[in-house]
C-alpha positions as a printed Julia matrix, in Angstrom:
333×3 Matrix{Float64}:
   2.88   22.33  -15.88
  -0.68   22.98  -14.7
  -2.99   20.08  -13.88
  -5.82   18.98  -11.61
  -5.09   16.1    -9.24
  -8.74   14.97   -9.38
 -10.17   16.33  -12.66
 -13.29   14.18  -12.31
 -14.44   16.45   -9.47
 -14.77   19.34  -11.93
 -18.11   17.83  -12.96
 -19.48   19.55   -9.86
 -19.29   22.8   -11.88
 -22.37   21.62  -13.78
 -24.32   22.31  -10.58
 -23.11   25.92  -10.75
 -24.24   26.16  -14.39
 -27.65   24.7   -13.51
 -28.13   27.17  -10.64
 -27.13   30.05  -12.95
 -29.79   29.03  -15.48
 -32.38   28.73  -12.71
 -31.48   32.24  -11.5
 -31.83   33.69  -15.04
 -35.25   32.12  -15.44
 -36.39   33.34  -12.03
 -35.09   36.84  -12.78
 -36.97   36.93  -16.1
 -40.23   35.9   -14.41
 -39.67   38.54  -11.72
 -39.27   41.29  -14.34
 -42.46   40.19  -16.11
 -44.45   40.4   -12.89
 -43.06   43.88  -12.11
 -44.03   45.13  -15.56
 -47.55   43.79  -15.0
 -47.92   46.06  -11.94
 -47.73   49.25  -14.01
 -45.32   52.01  -15.0
 -41.73   51.16  -13.94
 -41.17   54.62  -12.42
 -44.32   54.32  -10.33
 -43.35   50.81   -9.19
 -39.9    52.11   -8.19
 -41.47   54.78   -5.98
 -43.72   52.18   -4.36
 -40.64   50.04   -3.48
 -37.9    52.44   -2.34
 -35.8    49.64   -0.8
 -35.87   47.49   -3.93
 -32.28   46.82   -5.15
 -32.14   44.41   -8.13
 -28.38   44.91   -8.52
 -27.75   43.62   -5.01
 -29.81   40.53   -5.65
 -27.72   39.81   -8.74
 -24.5    40.47   -6.82
 -25.52   38.11   -4.01
 -26.36   35.42   -6.56
 -22.99   35.94   -8.25
 -21.18   35.65   -4.91
 -23.0    32.39   -4.12
 -22.21   30.91   -7.53
 -18.56   32.03   -7.19
 -18.32   30.28   -3.8
 -19.75   27.03   -5.17
 -17.51   27.16   -8.23
 -14.42   27.82   -6.11
 -15.22   24.87   -3.87
 -15.59   22.6    -6.92
 -12.2    23.73   -8.24
 -10.61   23.29   -4.79
 -12.07   19.76   -4.64
 -10.27   18.97   -7.92
  -7.02   20.32   -6.34
  -5.31   22.5    -8.97
  -1.55   21.94   -9.12
   1.22   23.93  -10.73
   4.94   23.29  -11.0
   7.06   20.81   -9.08
   8.71   21.0    -5.72
  12.08   19.4    -5.06
  11.78   17.14   -2.02
  14.77   15.86   -0.05
  14.2    13.28    2.63
  16.63   11.78    5.05
  15.92    8.73    7.1
  17.15    5.42    8.39
  15.9     2.49    6.38
  16.77   -1.1     5.58
  16.59   -3.44    2.61
  14.57   -6.51    3.59
  14.03   -9.57    1.4
  11.24  -11.95    2.4
  11.86  -15.49    1.11
   8.79  -17.74    1.1
   9.06  -21.52    0.77
   6.6   -22.75   -1.9
   7.72  -26.39   -1.94
   5.08  -29.13   -1.86
   5.75  -29.83    1.81
   4.26  -26.4     2.58
   0.84  -27.85    1.73
   0.88  -29.86    4.96
  -2.01  -29.03    7.27
  -0.31  -29.5    10.65
  -0.89  -25.74   11.09
  -4.33  -24.7     9.82
  -5.3   -24.1     7.11
  -1.87  -25.16    5.79
   1.75  -24.08    6.05
   1.94  -21.91    2.94
  -1.24  -20.03    3.8
   0.03  -19.39    7.31
   3.37  -18.24    5.86
   1.64  -15.83    3.45
  -0.45  -14.3     6.23
   2.65  -13.83    8.35
   4.5   -12.11    5.48
   1.55   -9.78    4.86
   1.42   -8.8     8.52
   5.19   -8.29    8.61
   4.99   -5.88    5.68
   2.28   -3.95    7.54
   4.67   -3.56   10.47
   7.56   -2.26    8.35
   7.54    1.42    7.39
  10.15    3.2     5.31
  12.09    0.02    4.49
  12.46   -1.36    0.99
  10.84   -4.77    0.55
  11.73   -7.54   -1.88
  10.13  -10.97   -2.38
  11.82  -14.29   -3.17
  10.02  -17.62   -3.58
  11.85  -20.93   -3.57
  11.36  -24.67   -3.75
  13.88  -26.76   -5.73
  15.2   -23.41   -7.0
  14.67  -19.76   -6.16
  13.64  -16.67   -8.12
  12.91  -13.03   -7.31
   9.19  -12.38   -7.36
   9.66   -8.64   -6.66
  12.93   -6.67   -6.47
  13.55   -4.25   -3.61
  10.91   -1.54   -3.67
   8.78    0.75   -1.51
   5.64   -0.47   -3.27
   4.06   -2.28   -0.32
   0.72   -2.76   -2.1
   2.38   -4.66   -4.93
   4.24   -6.83   -2.41
   0.95   -7.68   -0.69
  -0.67   -8.5    -4.02
   2.17  -10.78   -5.13
   2.16  -12.6    -1.81
  -1.5   -13.52   -2.29
  -0.63  -15.21   -5.59
   2.34  -17.21   -4.27
   1.57  -20.96   -4.34
   3.18  -24.37   -4.84
   2.17  -24.46   -8.54
   4.61  -21.66   -9.43
   7.46  -24.14   -9.96
   7.91  -27.78  -10.97
  11.22  -28.08   -9.1
  10.57  -29.8    -5.81
  12.76  -29.5    -2.73
  13.63  -26.82   -0.2
  16.57  -24.95   -1.67
  17.17  -22.46    1.12
  20.77  -22.14   -0.11
  19.52  -20.86   -3.48
  17.3   -18.33   -1.73
  20.2   -17.01    0.36
  22.53  -16.8    -2.64
  19.89  -15.05   -4.77
  19.23  -12.49   -2.03
  22.96  -11.77   -1.69
  23.13  -11.11   -5.44
  20.01   -8.93   -5.43
  21.07   -6.34   -2.85
  22.44   -3.08   -4.23
  26.21   -3.24   -3.51
  26.49    0.57   -3.54
  23.64    1.01   -1.04
  24.65    1.46    2.58
  21.3     0.48    4.03
  21.04   -2.27    6.61
  20.28   -5.62    4.94
  18.19   -8.51    6.18
  16.68  -11.72    4.84
  13.56  -13.26    6.41
  13.16  -16.93    5.44
   9.73  -18.51    5.93
  10.02  -22.29    5.62
   9.53  -25.68    7.23
  13.33  -26.13    7.15
  13.49  -29.37    5.18
  17.04  -28.88    3.93
  20.02  -31.07    4.71
  23.04  -29.62    2.88
  26.18  -27.96    4.23
  26.07  -25.39    1.44
  23.19  -23.63    3.18
  25.22  -23.05    6.35
  28.25  -21.95    4.34
  26.19  -19.36    2.45
  24.56  -18.22    5.7
  28.01  -17.7     7.21
  29.12  -15.71    4.16
  25.96  -13.61    4.33
  26.63  -12.84    7.99
  30.16  -11.7     7.16
  28.75   -9.43    4.45
  26.47   -7.77    7.02
  23.26   -9.55    5.98
  21.19  -10.64    8.97
  19.1   -13.76    8.37
  15.93  -14.3    10.37
  14.27  -17.69    9.98
  10.6   -18.35   10.67
   9.53  -21.96   11.08
   6.11  -23.03    9.78
   4.74  -26.39   10.9
   5.09  -28.73   13.87
   7.76  -31.28   14.88
   5.05  -33.94   14.81
   4.36  -33.12   11.19
   1.39  -33.65    8.94
   0.21  -35.07    5.63
   0.65  -33.24    2.34
  -2.53  -32.47    0.4
  -2.17  -32.27   -3.39
  -4.51  -31.73   -6.33
  -4.24  -33.96   -9.42
  -4.77  -32.97  -13.06
  -8.51  -33.66  -12.75
  -8.86  -31.28   -9.83
  -9.27  -34.03   -7.24
  -7.72  -33.27   -3.88
  -6.06  -35.97   -1.81
  -3.15  -36.96    0.42
   0.28  -37.45   -1.15
   1.37  -41.11   -0.9
   4.81  -42.66   -1.14
   5.77  -45.66   -3.29
   4.4   -48.08   -0.71
   1.03  -46.35   -0.62
   1.59  -44.76    2.76
   0.9   -41.05    3.42
   3.99  -38.85    3.19
   4.61  -37.12    6.52
   6.58  -33.87    6.54
   7.94  -32.39    9.77
   9.2   -28.98   10.81
  13.0   -29.09   11.03
  13.53  -26.41   13.65
  17.18  -27.23   14.29
  18.09  -26.54   10.65
  16.41  -23.13   10.79
  18.06  -22.3    14.12
  21.51  -23.11   12.73
  20.94  -20.92    9.65
  19.82  -17.95   11.76
  22.57  -18.41   14.33
  25.26  -18.65   11.63
  24.08  -15.38   10.02
  23.81  -13.52   13.37
  20.04  -13.59   13.24
  17.17  -15.13   15.21
  14.71  -17.98   14.84
  10.95  -17.65   15.41
   8.31  -20.36   15.47
   5.15  -19.39   13.61
   2.46  -20.9    15.8
  -0.55  -19.45   17.55
  -0.87  -15.69   17.08
   0.54  -14.76   13.66
   0.3   -11.02   14.39
   2.37  -11.37   17.56
   5.18  -13.18   15.72
   5.13  -10.56   12.94
   5.53   -7.79   15.52
   8.47   -9.61   17.16
  10.24  -10.06   13.82
   9.58   -6.42   12.87
  11.0    -5.34   16.23
  14.1    -7.44   15.54
  14.49   -5.78   12.13
  14.18   -2.32   13.66
  17.19   -3.1    15.86
  19.46   -3.41   12.84
  22.28   -0.89   12.68
  21.17    1.58   10.05
  22.91    4.44    8.32
  21.25    7.7     7.37
  20.24    7.62    3.72
  18.99   10.42    1.51
  16.3    10.05   -1.11
  15.35   12.73   -3.61
  12.01   13.04   -5.33
  11.09   15.57   -8.01
   7.52   14.48   -8.63
   5.73   16.28   -5.82
   3.59   19.1    -7.24
   2.49   22.28   -5.49
  -1.22   22.37   -4.67
  -3.28   25.56   -4.72
  -6.64   24.33   -3.47
  -6.37   26.49   -0.33
  -6.52   29.63   -2.5
  -9.91   28.6    -3.9
 -11.16   27.55   -0.45
 -10.28   31.02    0.83
 -12.02   32.6    -2.19
 -15.15   30.54   -1.47
 -15.19   31.49    2.22
 -14.69   35.17    1.35
 -17.55   35.07   -1.15
 -19.88   33.43    1.38
 -18.91   36.03    3.99
 -19.7    38.92    1.63
 -22.94   37.18    0.63
 -24.05   37.01    4.26
 -23.05   40.63    5.06
 -24.62   42.21    1.96
 -28.32   43.11    2.63
 -31.05   42.42    0.12
 -32.49   45.97    0.32
 -31.18   49.48    0.34
 -30.9    51.25    3.66
């Protein structure tokens, strides 16, 4: 099937049409002036080097060159080419904690914003791997299944916030279980789960699921967001007023980073723990380096959507026309 990759660039052909009309008008005025000089045979003898056909040919070559460049700019395509690619890749789920405790500001501007920035930078560091997104609080759900669409992953991360769920808590166990269910069982890629959280979970089920994930070959990397000292949680009420979350006694609720919980989860699933503090980019690079060390098997992907481009043919035609235009003299020898 024939098509242009950028059909909007074909509007440049209007310039060629305009120049053609200008040439016709100029040629008509030229002929009128020559007739005003006298008998055409006499005028021809007075100008022995005059070659009107060459002038028309040079104009045609120039218009052909401009038209060919416009068509090349639109990139004509015909047919499809079967593409087979082999490479080593991994399936990586990024699980982001969106519980209310992630609104604490012990790491500026707050934990969830710092976690989102880290996830965005991590995706920038990963190339060729399939990315999936999971968000969790009191429960967990897949925000994006495994895909190579990095732009969509970045867009969805920007929209992740604590208002996406009414279930409060830090159900890391649900996130692990959901990730285990979401991997393709027939895919032999390396599998990893990156959990971004403050670690406020206190159940044995989380460690049991982490151990099961490790046995299934899923490496869990935990990234702690917050500080052991902790901070207050800022919330917005129904009227849009922003304030500190208070407990039943009227005292500010303090939430702390539970590093030991995150270390145990990572250690149980044969992974690593990283503290997200200071330079976010540096931590993202360290995690990406850890993911690149995963044992990967060669996978093959087939694509049948790549079309053959023929713009080089029209570029060559334009260059040839310009070359002939420059070599062809205006007058006869």
